[in-house]
C-alpha positions as a printed NumPy array, in Angstrom:
array([[105.866, 102.637, 115.767],
       [106.989, 100.207, 113.116],
       [106.453, 102.703, 110.29 ],
       [108.716, 105.326, 112.153],
       [111.273, 102.837, 112.854],
       [111.291, 101.754, 109.062],
       [111.444, 105.444, 108.03 ],
       [114.614, 105.786, 110.332],
       [116.183, 102.837, 109.094],
       [115.632, 103.7  , 105.53 ],
       [116.941, 107.331, 106.096],
       [120.129, 105.936, 107.842],
       [120.772, 103.559, 105.02 ],
       [120.092, 106.457, 102.454],
       [122.498, 108.686, 104.182],
       [125.253, 105.834, 104.314],
       [124.867, 105.176, 100.359],
       [125.361, 108.985,  99.763],
       [128.44 , 109.111, 102.018],
       [129.719, 105.846, 100.233],
       [129.021, 107.454,  96.887],
       [130.701, 110.816,  97.742],
       [133.672, 108.817,  98.866],
       [133.845, 106.923,  95.717],
       [133.703, 109.996,  93.57 ],
       [136.413, 111.873,  95.884],
       [138.69 , 108.912,  95.436],
       [138.184, 108.471,  91.591],
       [139.008, 112.184,  91.341],
       [142.112, 112.257,  93.302],
       [143.521, 109.143,  92.046],
       [142.508, 109.87 ,  88.566],
       [144.609, 113.26 ,  88.792],
       [148.001, 110.848,  89.171],
       [147.341, 108.694,  85.849],
       [149.696, 109.164,  83.064],
       [148.823, 111.437,  80.141],
       [148.825, 108.91 ,  77.011],
       [147.317, 111.11 ,  74.595],
       [148.393, 114.685,  73.191],
       [151.777, 116.44 ,  73.665],
       [153.673, 117.49 ,  76.455],
       [156.375, 119.87 ,  76.821],
       [159.6  , 118.649,  78.374],
       [162.519, 121.064,  79.196],
       [165.797, 120.295,  77.853],
       [164.882, 118.325,  74.552],
       [166.602, 119.466,  71.427],
       [163.937, 117.817,  68.983],
       [160.449, 116.038,  69.189],
       [160.408, 112.675,  70.653],
       [157.453, 110.257,  69.776],
       [156.125, 107.914,  72.437],
       [153.761, 105.042,  71.048],
       [151.917, 102.776,  73.213],
       [150.983,  99.351,  72.28 ],
       [147.685,  97.502,  73.397],
       [148.874,  96.98 ,  77.054],
       [150.167, 100.524,  77.332],
       [153.888,  99.842,  76.857],
       [155.758, 102.718,  75.571],
       [158.01 , 102.899,  72.506],
       [160.074, 105.875,  72.028],
       [161.801, 107.308,  68.986],
       [163.605, 110.527,  68.768],
       [166.549, 112.258,  66.916],
       [169.235, 112.028,  69.834],
       [169.991, 109.368,  72.502],
       [169.935, 112.053,  75.099],
       [166.561, 113.337,  74.002],
       [165.034, 109.816,  74.002],
       [166.702, 109.114,  77.514],
       [164.979, 112.377,  78.809],
       [161.662, 111.563,  77.504],
       [161.973, 107.874,  78.796],
       [162.465, 109.376,  82.428],
       [159.463, 111.607,  81.822],
       [157.336, 108.617,  80.707],
       [158.61 , 106.521,  83.403],
       [157.754, 108.985,  85.972],
       [154.453, 109.407,  84.58 ],
       [153.627, 105.911,  84.771],
       [154.943, 105.214,  88.238],
       [153.249, 108.286,  89.715],
       [150.026, 106.613,  90.354],
       [151.674, 103.803,  92.294],
       [153.434, 106.334,  94.691],
       [150.137, 108.279,  94.973],
       [148.37 , 105.243,  95.721]])
């Protein structure tokens, strides 16, 4: 009788741990999709020249480009990327 009860309790605890683990993986996947791209290149419509984005150790971006308009457009893109996680959360 006690063995059967313990087996049932362990089964329920195992299922709960599986559900919690699955929920954590699900949340990480969906929230991770809204994190900003900090490496590589991105294509932004409307730019007349390349814009470089460098991030310091804290992730603060510094932009440099040929024209003020290009840098302003890239700044809007970077700002939207950085803030999308907050809106998604």
